[in-house]
C-alpha positions in Angstrom: 124.6 -159.6 8.6 126.7 -157.1 6.7 128.2 -154.8 9.3 129.6 -152.5 6.6 126.1 -151.7 5.3 124.8 -151.1 8.8 127.7 -148.8 9.6 127.2 -146.8 6.3 123.5 -146.2 7.2 124.7 -145.3 10.8 127.1 -142.8 9.3 124.2 -141.2 7.4 122.2 -140.8 10.6 125.2 -139.5 12.4 125.8 -136.9 9.7 122.2 -135.8 9.8 122.3 -135.6 13.6 125.5 -133.6 13.7 124.3 -131.1 11.1 121.0 -130.6 12.9 122.7 -129.9 16.1 125.3 -127.6 14.7 123.1 -125.7 12.1 119.4 -126.6 12.7 118.1 -123.9 10.4 120.0 -125.5 7.4 118.2 -128.8 7.8 114.7 -127.3 7.0 116.1 -124.6 4.6 116.5 -127.4 2.1 112.7 -127.7 2.0 112.1 -123.9 1.9 111.2 -123.8 5.6 112.7 -121.1 7.8 113.5 -121.8 11.4 113.9 -118.4 13.0 113.0 -118.9 16.6 114.8 -120.6 19.5 111.9 -123.0 19.9 112.0 -124.0 16.2 115.8 -124.6 16.3 115.4 -126.6 19.5 112.8 -128.8 17.8 115.0 -129.4 14.8 118.0 -130.2 17.1 115.9 -132.6 19.0 114.1 -134.4 16.2 116.8 -134.5 13.6 119.8 -134.1 15.8 119.2 -136.1 18.9 117.2 -138.8 17.0 119.8 -139.1 14.3 122.6 -139.6 16.7 120.6 -142.1 18.8 119.8 -144.1 15.7 123.4 -144.0 14.6 124.5 -145.3 18.0 121.9 -148.1 17.9 123.1 -149.2 14.5 126.7 -149.1 15.7 125.7 -151.4 18.5 124.0 -153.7 16.0 127.1 -153.8 13.8 129.7 -154.0 16.6 128.0 -155.2 19.7 125.8 -158.0 20.9 124.6 -160.1 18.0 121.5 -161.2 20.0 120.1 -157.7 19.7 121.4 -156.8 16.2 118.5 -158.1 14.1 115.8 -156.4 16.1 117.7 -153.0 15.9 118.3 -153.3 12.2 114.7 -154.3 11.4 113.3 -151.5 13.6 115.5 -148.9 11.9 114.6 -150.3 8.4 110.9 -150.0 9.2 111.4 -146.4 10.5 113.1 -145.5 7.2 110.4 -147.2 5.2 107.8 -145.2 7.2 109.6 -142.0 6.4 109.6 -142.9 2.7 105.9 -143.8 2.8 105.2 -140.5 4.5 107.0 -138.6 1.7 105.1 -140.6 -0.9 101.7 -140.0 0.6 102.5 -136.3 1.1 103.5 -136.1 -2.6 100.2 -137.5 -3.6 98.5 -134.6 -1.8 100.9 -131.9 -3.0 103.4 -132.4 -5.8 107.0 -131.5 -4.8 108.9 -129.2 -7.1 111.9 -130.9 -8.7 113.8 -133.9 -7.6 115.7 -132.3 -4.7 115.2 -132.5 -1.8 112.0 -134.6 -1.5 112.7 -137.4 -4.1 116.4 -137.5 -3.3 115.7 -138.2 0.4 112.9 -140.6 -0.6 115.4 -142.6 -2.7 117.9 -142.6 0.2 115.3 -143.8 2.7 114.1 -146.6 0.4 117.6 -147.7 -0.5 118.7 -147.6 3.1 115.7 -149.5 4.4 116.2 -152.2 1.7 119.9 -152.4 2.4 119.3 -152.9 6.1 116.7 -155.6 5.5 119.1 -157.4 3.1 121.9 -157.0 5.7 119.9 -158.9 8.3 
């Protein structure tokens, strides 16, 4: 298993989580969505922030911790990333996104990360 690949994906999740906790409105602003209530910012912090940091920690455990659990962690995160990409694709079939960024850029990152994790196992 390639620990470097796993740690690079972990770094991406950690960055997403840190930004979501520090500046939750900026996360959805990329998509033209405003987050102007405390409840909205709390939701972004939880779903993008807490989740991102938790996944980063799990991937770090997979790369640096007990090899007996590594494959399951990596496959589960790869499937989650593939699910995110599939959700973007299905949504794009319903409503065409405007331009490449952010929807298609994140789609490509999710597909590439899922594939890299699966190859790394």
